[in-house]
C-alpha positions in Angstrom: -22.0 -43.7 6.3 -24.8 -41.5 5.3 -24.2 -39.3 8.3 -20.5 -39.0 7.4 -21.3 -38.1 3.8 -23.7 -35.5 5.0 -21.1 -34.0 7.3 -18.6 -33.9 4.4 -21.1 -32.2 2.2 -21.9 -29.6 4.9 -18.2 -28.9 5.4 -17.7 -28.6 1.6 -20.6 -26.2 1.4 -19.2 -24.1 4.2 -15.8 -24.1 2.6 -17.3 -23.0 -0.7 -19.3 -20.3 1.1 -16.2 -18.9 2.8 -14.4 -18.9 -0.6 -17.3 -17.0 -2.2 -17.2 -14.5 0.6 -13.4 -14.1 0.3 -13.6 -13.5 -3.5 -16.9 -11.8 -3.8 -15.5 -8.7 -5.6 -14.5 -11.0 -8.5 -18.2 -11.2 -9.4 -17.5 -8.0 -11.3 -15.8 -8.3 -14.7 -14.2 -4.9 -14.4 -12.6 -5.8 -11.1 -11.3 -9.1 -12.5 -9.6 -7.2 -15.3 -8.2 -4.6 -12.9 -6.9 -7.2 -10.5 -5.2 -9.2 -13.2 -3.5 -6.2 -14.9 -2.4 -4.7 -11.6 -1.0 -8.0 -10.3 1.3 -8.3 -13.3 2.2 -4.6 -13.2 2.9 -4.5 -9.5 5.1 -7.6 -9.7 7.3 -5.6 -12.1 7.1 -2.6 -9.8 8.4 -4.6 -6.8 11.2 -6.0 -9.0 12.2 -2.5 -9.9 12.1 -1.3 -6.3 14.4 -4.0 -5.1 16.8 -3.8 -8.1 16.9 0.0 -7.8 17.8 -0.1 -4.1 20.5 -2.7 -4.8 21.9 -0.6 -7.7 22.1 2.5 -5.5 23.8 0.6 -2.8 26.2 -1.1 -5.2 27.2 2.3 -6.7 27.5 4.2 -3.5 27.7 1.8 -0.4 25.8 4.6 1.4 22.8 4.2 3.7 22.3 8.0 3.5 22.0 7.9 -0.3 19.5 5.0 0.0 17.4 7.2 2.2 17.8 10.2 -0.1 16.6 8.1 -3.2 13.6 7.0 -1.1 13.0 10.6 -0.2 13.3 11.8 -3.8 10.8 9.1 -5.0 8.2 9.8 -2.4 8.3 13.5 -1.6 6.3 14.4 -4.7 3.4 12.3 -3.3 3.4 14.4 -0.2 3.5 17.6 -2.2 1.2 16.8 -5.1 -1.3 14.1 -3.9 -3.9 16.7 -2.9 -3.9 18.0 -6.5 -4.0 14.4 -7.7 -7.1 13.7 -5.5 -8.8 16.8 -6.9 -8.2 15.6 -10.5 -9.5 12.1 -9.5 -12.7 13.7 -8.2 -13.2 16.0 -11.2 -12.0 13.9 -14.2 -12.5 10.5 -15.6 -10.6 8.1 -13.3 -10.0 5.4 -15.9 -8.5 7.9 -18.3 -6.3 9.3 -15.5 -5.0 5.8 -14.7 -4.2 5.0 -18.3 -2.2 8.2 -18.5 -0.3 7.5 -15.3 0.4 3.9 -16.1 1.8 4.9 -19.5 4.1 7.5 -18.0 5.4 5.0 -15.4 6.1 2.5 -18.2 8.2 5.1 -20.2 10.2 6.0 -17.0 10.9 2.3 -16.4 12.1 1.8 -20.0 14.3 4.9 -19.6 16.0 3.5 -16.5 16.4 0.1 -18.2 18.1 1.7 -21.2 20.5 3.7 -19.1 21.4 0.7 -16.9 21.8 -1.8 -19.7 24.0 0.6 -21.7 26.2 1.1 -18.7 25.6 4.8 -18.6 23.5 4.9 -15.4 24.7 7.3 -12.6 23.2 8.1 -9.2 21.8 11.4 -10.4 19.9 9.6 -13.2 18.2 7.5 -10.5 17.3 10.5 -8.5 15.7 12.3 -11.4 13.7 9.3 -12.6 12.6 8.6 -9.0 11.3 12.2 -8.7 9.4 11.9 -12.0 7.9 8.6 -10.9 6.9 10.1 -7.6 5.1 12.9 -9.5 3.2 10.3 -11.5 2.3 8.4 -8.4 0.9 11.5 -6.8 -1.9 11.3 -9.4 -2.0 7.5 -9.8 -2.5 6.5 -6.2 -5.5 8.6 -5.3 -7.0 7.8 -8.7 -6.6 4.1 -8.2 -7.9 4.2 -4.6 -11.0 6.1 -5.6 -11.6 4.1 -8.8 -12.4 0.9 -6.9 -15.9 1.8 -6.1 -16.7 2.4 -9.8 -15.8 -1.2 -10.5 -17.6 -3.0 -7.6 -20.1 -0.5 -6.0 -20.5 0.1 -2.3 -21.7 -3.5 -1.5 -18.3 -5.1 -2.4 -16.1 -2.1 -1.7 -14.6 -3.4 1.5 -13.8 -6.8 0.0 -12.2 -5.2 -3.1 -10.0 -3.1 -0.9 -8.7 -6.1 1.0 -8.2 -8.1 -2.2 -6.3 -5.1 -3.6 -4.0 -5.4 -0.6 -3.6 -9.1 -1.2 -2.7 -8.5 -4.8 -0.1 -5.9 -3.9 1.5 -8.2 -1.4 1.3 -11.3 -3.7 3.3 -9.1 -6.1 5.5 -8.2 -3.2 6.4 -11.8 -2.6 7.1 -12.7 -6.2 8.7 -9.5 -7.4 11.6 -9.2 -4.9 12.4 -12.9 -5.2 12.6 -12.6 -9.0 14.6 -9.4 -8.6 17.1 -11.0 -6.3 17.6 -13.9 -8.8 17.8 -11.6 -11.9 20.1 -9.1 -10.2 22.5 -11.8 -9.3 22.3 -13.5 -12.7 22.1 -10.7 -15.3 22.1 -7.3 -13.5 19.5 -4.7 -12.5 18.8 -3.4 -16.0 16.6 -6.4 -17.0 14.5 -5.9 -13.9 13.7 -2.4 -15.0 13.0 -3.6 -18.6 10.6 -6.3 -17.4 8.8 -3.7 -15.2 8.3 -1.5 -18.3 6.7 -4.5 -20.1 4.5 -5.3 -17.1 2.7 -2.0 -17.4 1.1 -3.1 -20.7 -1.0 -5.6 -18.8 -2.5 -2.8 -16.6 -3.1 -0.5 -19.5 -4.8 -3.2 -21.5 -7.0 -4.2 -18.6 -8.2 -0.6 -18.1 -8.9 -0.2 -21.8 -11.1 -3.4 -21.9 -13.4 -2.3 -19.0 -17.1 -1.4 -19.6 -18.0 1.2 -17.0 -21.3 2.9 -16.3 -21.3 6.7 -16.7 -20.2 8.3 -13.5 -22.1 11.4 -12.4 -20.2 14.4 -13.4 -18.7 16.3 -10.6 -19.6 20.0 -10.2 -16.9 22.1 -11.8 -17.6 25.3 -9.7 -14.8 26.6 -7.6 -11.0 26.5 -8.1 -8.8 23.5 -7.6 -7.4 25.1 -4.5 -10.9 25.4 -3.0 -11.6 21.7 -3.8 -8.4 20.7 -2.1 -9.3 22.8 0.9 -12.7 21.1 1.1 -11.1 17.7 1.3 -8.6 18.8 4.0 -11.4 20.4 6.0 -13.6 17.3 5.9 -10.8 15.0 7.0 -9.6 17.3 9.8 -13.0 17.9 11.3 -14.0 14.2 11.1 -12.4 12.9 14.2 -12.2 9.1 13.3 -10.7 9.9 9.9 -8.3 12.4 11.5 -7.1 9.8 14.1 -6.6 7.1 11.5 -4.6 9.4 9.2 -2.4 10.7 12.1 -1.6 7.1 13.2 -0.8 6.1 9.6 1.5 9.2 9.2 3.3 8.5 12.4 4.0 4.8 11.5 4.9 5.8 8.0 7.4 8.4 9.2 9.1 6.3 11.9 8.6 2.6 11.2 7.9 1.9 7.5 11.4 3.2 6.4 12.8 -0.2 7.6 12.3 -1.2 4.0 14.7 1.5 2.7 17.4 0.0 4.9 17.0 -3.6 3.8 20.0 -3.5 1.4 22.1 -2.6 4.5 20.7 -5.5 6.5 21.2 -7.9 3.5 24.8 -6.8 2.8 26.3 -5.8 6.2 24.2 -7.1 9.0 23.0 -10.5 7.7 25.5 -11.1 4.9 22.9 -12.3 2.4 23.7 -10.4 -0.8 21.1 -9.5 -3.5 19.5 -12.9 -3.2 19.2 -12.4 0.5 17.6 -9.0 -0.1 15.0 -10.6 -2.3 14.2 -13.2 0.3 13.9 -10.7 3.1 11.5 -8.5 1.1 9.5 -11.6 0.1 9.2 -12.7 3.7 7.7 -9.4 4.7 5.4 -9.7 1.6 4.2 -13.1 2.5 3.1 -11.9 5.9 1.4 -9.0 4.4 -0.4 -11.3 1.9 -1.8 -13.4 4.8 -2.9 -10.2 6.5 -4.7 -8.9 3.4 -6.5 -12.3 2.9 -7.5 -12.3 6.6 -9.2 -9.0 6.0 -10.8 -10.1 2.7 -12.5 -12.9 4.6 -14.3 -10.4 6.8 -17.9 -9.4 6.0 -17.9 -6.0 7.6 -16.0 -3.3 9.6 -17.0 -4.4 13.1 -13.9 -4.6 15.2 -11.5 -3.0 12.7 -10.7 -0.1 15.1 -9.2 -2.6 17.6 -7.4 -4.3 14.7 -5.7 -1.0 13.8 -4.4 -0.5 17.3 -3.3 -4.1 17.8 -1.6 -4.2 14.4 0.3 -0.9 14.9 1.6 -2.3 18.2 2.5 -5.7 16.6 4.3 -4.0 13.7 6.4 -2.0 16.1 7.2 -5.0 18.3 8.1 -7.1 15.3 10.6 -4.4 14.1 12.2 -4.2 17.5 12.7 -8.0 17.5 14.0 -7.8 13.9 16.5 -5.1 14.8 18.0 -7.4 17.5 18.5 -10.4 15.3 21.8 -11.3 13.6 20.7 -14.6 12.1 19.5 -14.4 8.5 16.8 -17.0 8.8 15.5 -15.7 12.1 15.4 -12.2 10.6 13.5 -13.5 7.6 11.0 -15.3 9.9 10.5 -12.2 12.0 9.7 -10.2 8.9 6.6 -12.4 8.3 4.7 -11.0 11.3 6.1 -7.5 10.5 4.5 -7.6 7.1 1.3 -9.1 8.5 0.8 -6.4 11.0 1.8 -3.6 8.7 -0.7 -4.7 6.1 -3.5 -5.2 8.7 -3.1 -1.7 10.0 -2.9 0.0 6.6 -5.7 -2.0 4.9 -8.0 -1.7 7.9 -7.5 2.0 8.0 -8.1 2.3 4.3 -11.3 0.3 4.7 -12.6 2.4 7.6 -11.8 5.7 5.8 -13.5 4.6 2.6 -16.6 3.4 4.5 -16.9 6.9 6.1 -16.2 9.2 3.2 -18.8 10.4 0.7 -18.0 9.6 -2.9 -17.8 13.2 -4.0 -14.8 13.6 -1.6 -13.3 10.2 -2.1 -10.4 11.1 -4.3 -9.4 14.0 -2.1 -9.6 12.1 1.2 -7.8 9.1 -0.3 -5.1 11.6 -1.5 -4.7 12.5 2.2 -4.4 8.8 3.0 -1.7 8.6 0.3 0.1 11.6 1.7 0.2 10.0 5.2 1.1 6.5 3.9 3.6 7.4 1.2 4.1 11.1 1.6 5.5 10.8 5.1 7.8 7.9 4.1 10.4 10.1 2.3 11.0 12.1 5.5 11.2 8.8 7.4 13.6 7.4 4.8 15.8 10.5 5.1 15.8 10.4 8.9 16.4 6.6 9.0 19.3 6.9 6.5 21.0 9.5 8.7 20.3 7.5 11.9 21.6 4.3 10.3 24.8 6.2 9.2 25.4 7.4 12.7 24.0 4.6 15.0 23.7 1.6 12.6 20.7 0.2 10.7 19.5 -2.0 13.6 19.3 0.9 16.0 17.4 3.0 13.5 14.8 0.3 12.8 14.4 -0.5 16.5 13.8 3.1 17.4 11.1 3.3 14.7 9.4 0.2 16.0 9.3 1.7 19.5 7.5 4.9 18.2 4.9 2.7 16.4 4.1 0.9 19.7 3.6 4.3 21.5 1.4 5.5 18.6 -0.7 2.3 19.0 -1.2 3.1 22.7 -2.4 6.6 21.9 -4.9 5.3 19.3 -6.2 2.6 21.7 -6.9 5.2 24.4 -9.0 7.2 22.0 -10.9 4.3 20.4 -14.0 4.3 22.7 -15.0 7.8 21.7 -14.0 7.3 18.0 -16.1 4.2 17.4 -19.4 6.0 18.1 -18.7 8.8 15.6 -17.4 6.3 13.1 -20.6 4.2 13.3 -22.7 7.3 12.6 -20.7 8.2 9.5 -20.8 4.6 8.1 -24.5 4.4 8.4 -24.9 7.8 6.8 -22.8 6.7 3.8 -24.8 3.5 3.4 -28.0 5.5 3.3 -26.6 8.0 0.8 -25.4 5.1 -1.4 -29.0 3.8 -1.6 -28.4 0.8 0.6 -30.0 0.3 4.0 -27.8 -0.2 7.0 -27.2 -3.9 7.6 -25.5 -5.9 10.2 -22.1 -4.6 8.9 -22.9 -1.2 10.2 -25.2 -2.0 13.0 -22.3 -2.5 15.3 -19.4 -0.3 16.2 -16.0 -0.3 14.5 -14.0 -1.0 17.6 
């Protein structure tokens, strides 16, 4: 009996140790505040995203217009994210985020008022989508580069993975709630609740106690600062390869989400509730992927994960495009979400591990441009392809391109891992931390 008790105690200790590893960024009060506020806010954001897509489709019954609204909402990120990254590197990041979150809240309330009053038209949605995209061009690089100020370099990688889990936890709950609310009371209340949710994020940012950040050198124009970030990313081969793969997948494969209303209404006959369930299925897979990464202690092997995940994402989309059963399609979206999240979060982790802090905002702006900035072009192309060939064919073609991109990255991985290891060790030394077993191995 004593031996059995000792084994149980050992297993409990091991379980507690794994849990501490998984949640180690929560040691920091500022990060706990950030996580809580963003979880509430992002749940509202996903509610609005699903409700807005359904509203556009209800008003127009057009896959092309769905793609155009996606284009309008994300093209500002592609055009302005570099400027947003420069602002994040040269200004107080917390203040920047409070401003962007406040602007997003006002835009959500505006869309809610138009919809609840019965005045909303498609052009209103286009205008508000463009304005929100402009806000996101500053919010996304600011938020990405702000993480290190809350947790330091030691827990940065874990915080990035937990951020991904938070985003996808919201992605599970938000669409499911949106599907229920749209069916019960209409889209306007989803937009109103999203506006209220921003108050949690703003309050969390205001309550933080942050150490003074070294002031960035103000010499040189904004254009010169933008060019410096582009130059660093382009001449740094591992970062360049990761960004190119993200851009390719974002352009060709990620627009499947834009076409979900078409699948829900015409292909799988699920209605708004079905749309919420499909989006939640992908979100649940993505949440598992993010938590899997959060449990890791370092970057060893992440290069292989990126290649494998891009291939799995594409393969899952091909299978999804062939299904005509609602529940089979929902089940297939779970691995689709898992692989998409593993690729994006692993790439984010590797890039942040390699980039110096003075360039962090600008390089993460490039990450945002590839991840979200290429998506509008993909949404436009996918909408047109869906109109001509059908939504399943458009999604299947995008998945095939993702598989090809994964093969290209895998072939280059042996040479990339050596250069990536050198960059990660250099940044650990610059951050005042000796290289440890996290960086003593390669990234492939």
